[in-house]
Backbone as CSV, one residue per row, in Angstrom:
resi,resn,N_x,N_y,N_z,CA_x,CA_y,CA_z,C_x,C_y,C_z
1,UNK,1.108,-1.250,-0.392,0.069,0.007,0.142,0.568,1.286,-0.101
2,UNK,2.027,0.830,0.125,2.800,2.176,0.276,3.986,2.275,-0.840
3,UNK,3.682,1.978,-1.528,4.250,1.792,-2.974,3.185,2.620,-3.774
4,UNK,3.981,3.849,-4.191,3.275,5.002,-5.169,1.700,5.343,-4.776
5,UNK,1.802,5.858,-3.497,0.469,5.771,-3.264,-0.238,6.952,-3.801
6,UNK,0.108,7.945,-4.754,-0.622,8.653,-5.654,-1.235,7.673,-6.962
7,UNK,-0.210,6.915,-7.212,-0.674,6.114,-8.713,-1.803,4.901,-8.124
8,UNK,-3.133,5.374,-8.739,-4.118,4.277,-8.631,-3.779,3.037,-8.875
9,UNK,-2.937,2.833,-10.116,-2.693,1.253,-10.380,-1.720,0.658,-9.356
10,UNK,-0.844,1.140,-8.697,-0.320,0.680,-7.468,-1.405,-0.049,-6.489
11,UNK,-2.634,0.666,-6.403,-3.538,0.345,-5.572,-4.239,-0.841,-5.724
12,UNK,-4.375,-1.387,-7.015,-5.122,-2.368,-7.359,-4.833,-3.816,-6.346
13,UNK,-5.364,-4.667,-6.446,-5.425,-5.750,-5.304,-3.812,-6.590,-6.310
14,UNK,-4.209,-6.972,-7.333,-3.572,-7.728,-8.372,-2.012,-7.256,-8.633
15,UNK,-1.741,-6.091,-8.604,-0.600,-5.573,-8.471,0.268,-5.481,-7.483
16,UNK,-0.925,-5.131,-6.142,-0.100,-5.558,-4.789,0.186,-6.821,-4.511
17,UNK,-0.608,-7.920,-4.971,-0.170,-9.100,-4.711,1.037,-9.688,-5.087
18,UNK,1.267,-8.843,-6.720,2.643,-8.934,-7.628,3.623,-8.937,-7.230
19,UNK,3.708,-7.500,-6.594,4.755,-6.536,-5.641,5.078,-7.285,-4.178
20,UNK,3.989,-7.991,-3.920,4.560,-8.696,-2.427,5.263,-9.848,-2.765
21,UNK,4.724,-10.752,-3.990,5.520,-11.792,-4.290,6.773,-12.112,-4.842
22,UNK,6.880,-10.718,-5.418,8.137,-10.446,-6.219,9.413,-10.214,-5.086
23,UNK,8.919,-9.043,-3.838,9.477,-8.415,-2.955,10.095,-10.178,-1.913
24,UNK,9.093,-10.741,-1.696,8.991,-11.926,-0.896,9.756,-12.656,-1.152
25,UNK,9.731,-12.853,-2.518,10.724,-14.384,-3.519,12.196,-13.545,-3.257
26,UNK,12.003,-12.257,-3.190,13.712,-11.887,-3.797,14.407,-12.016,-2.206
27,UNK,13.353,-11.715,-1.132,14.411,-11.523,0.300,14.207,-13.138,0.368
28,UNK,13.753,-14.012,0.032,13.981,-15.326,0.222,15.284,-16.202,-0.338
29,UNK,15.191,-15.639,-1.612,16.351,-16.183,-2.651,17.763,-15.365,-1.881
30,UNK,17.333,-13.946,-1.198,18.921,-13.421,-0.561,18.861,-13.157,0.793
31,UNK,18.574,-14.131,1.448,18.951,-13.949,2.935,19.557,-13.079,3.765
32,UNK,20.747,-13.057,3.206,21.986,-11.949,3.532,21.734,-10.610,3.995
33,UNK,20.762,-10.347,2.543,20.247,-9.100,3.137,18.877,-9.005,3.094
34,UNK,18.215,-9.850,2.615,16.741,-9.590,3.322,16.450,-8.470,2.517
35,UNK,14.923,-7.977,3.041,14.467,-6.777,2.889,14.844,-5.997,3.219
36,UNK,15.080,-4.755,2.403,15.484,-3.151,3.188,14.722,-2.483,2.421
37,UNK,14.395,-1.040,3.503,13.515,0.116,2.988,13.670,0.448,1.321
38,UNK,12.988,0.811,1.042,13.032,1.357,-0.395,13.378,0.708,-1.619
39,UNK,13.474,-0.751,-1.369,13.667,-1.736,-2.605,12.003,-1.620,-3.409
40,UNK,10.799,-1.181,-2.583,9.503,-1.309,-3.382,9.813,-0.208,-3.929
41,UNK,10.188,1.225,-3.948,10.257,2.049,-4.927,10.940,1.794,-5.999
42,UNK,12.277,0.897,-6.129,12.999,0.443,-6.702,12.219,-0.161,-8.050
43,UNK,11.510,-1.624,-7.225,10.655,-2.425,-7.863,9.644,-1.864,-8.773
44,UNK,8.932,-0.530,-8.326,8.056,-0.108,-8.883,8.255,0.959,-10.221
45,UNK,9.809,0.988,-10.053,10.049,1.881,-11.429,10.360,1.009,-12.546
46,UNK,10.970,-0.385,-12.011,10.820,-1.049,-13.321,9.788,-1.949,-13.351
47,UNK,8.810,-2.079,-12.624,7.562,-2.362,-13.005,6.889,-1.489,-14.034
48,UNK,6.915,0.140,-13.897,6.342,0.504,-14.937,7.165,0.570,-16.161
49,UNK,8.395,0.487,-16.214,9.258,0.391,-17.327,8.621,-0.927,-18.053
50,UNK,8.621,-2.183,-17.643,8.324,-3.261,-18.326,7.072,-3.430,-18.871
51,UNK,6.262,-2.469,-17.829,4.530,-2.647,-18.014,4.258,-1.682,-19.222
52,UNK,5.077,-0.922,-19.604,4.698,-0.169,-20.845,4.019,-0.698,-21.913
53,UNK,5.019,-1.389,-22.599,4.795,-2.425,-23.749,3.573,-3.217,-23.645
54,UNK,2.862,-3.506,-22.663,1.941,-4.336,-22.169,0.580,-3.498,-22.174
55,UNK,1.024,-2.306,-21.566,-0.213,-0.957,-21.502,-0.621,-0.396,-23.209
56,UNK,0.541,-0.224,-23.780,0.163,0.742,-24.933,-1.258,0.104,-26.139
57,UNK,-1.258,-1.056,-25.841,-2.187,-1.660,-26.983,-3.855,-1.674,-26.015
58,UNK,-3.690,-1.726,-24.490,-5.378,-1.735,-24.188,-5.106,-0.554,-23.120
59,UNK,-4.092,-0.164,-22.500,-4.441,0.533,-21.445,-3.815,0.063,-20.256
60,UNK,-3.553,0.263,-19.401,-3.287,-0.061,-18.135,-4.547,-0.556,-17.391
61,UNK,-5.419,-0.317,-17.355,-6.768,-0.541,-16.420,-7.071,-1.778,-16.933
62,UNK,-6.912,-2.383,-18.142,-7.514,-3.760,-18.560,-6.430,-4.769,-18.942
63,UNK,-5.275,-4.891,-18.053,-4.377,-5.491,-18.211,-4.731,-6.954,-17.992
64,UNK,-4.483,-8.044,-18.545,-4.469,-9.049,-17.820,-3.893,-9.744,-16.959
65,UNK,-4.050,-10.585,-15.756,-3.264,-11.465,-15.191,-1.777,-11.919,-15.532
66,UNK,-2.342,-12.359,-16.789,-1.300,-13.155,-17.504,0.007,-12.141,-18.233
67,UNK,-0.339,-10.887,-18.248,0.100,-9.839,-18.731,1.198,-8.987,-17.563
68,UNK,0.546,-9.183,-16.343,1.186,-8.858,-15.125,2.325,-9.707,-14.527
69,UNK,1.906,-11.229,-14.801,2.602,-12.311,-14.686,4.242,-11.909,-15.368
70,UNK,3.893,-11.734,-16.600,5.321,-11.628,-17.722,6.160,-10.270,-16.595
71,UNK,5.142,-9.239,-16.716,5.571,-8.139,-15.882,6.605,-8.586,-14.992
72,UNK,5.981,-9.437,-13.792,6.792,-9.394,-12.580,7.828,-10.238,-12.819
73,UNK,7.974,-11.406,-14.056,8.906,-12.370,-13.876,10.121,-11.453,-14.891
74,UNK,9.558,-10.303,-15.620,10.698,-9.613,-15.850,11.491,-8.663,-15.059
75,UNK,10.636,-8.071,-13.934,11.346,-7.307,-12.922,12.125,-8.093,-11.871
76,UNK,11.678,-9.530,-11.428,12.365,-10.501,-10.738,13.645,-10.247,-11.485
77,UNK,13.806,-10.753,-12.582,15.062,-10.845,-13.086,16.016,-9.794,-13.132
78,UNK,15.644,-8.609,-13.462,16.169,-7.351,-13.390,16.484,-7.154,-12.267
79,UNK,15.915,-7.113,-11.338,16.431,-6.632,-10.214,17.190,-7.798,-9.336
80,UNK,17.469,-9.098,-9.590,18.087,-9.870,-9.120,19.579,-9.930,-9.688
81,UNK,19.497,-9.151,-10.813,20.825,-9.532,-11.599,21.578,-8.376,-11.314
């Protein structure tokens, strides 16, 4: 809920679940550092970058779960590298 509170897109349940999964998985895979404050801001920026190609056709409000999963995977890969 604290990630980009001014953008309605980040308030949707599907996106919040996606961000939670992404950050939780990252922290499990990186126990030495775990989650630290500010990671959600970096992930939100990457999320918007990877989301753009999927949102151009239909708009950000009508994205499918499949597109959100693709974006989530791309963000996780980039964030983990």
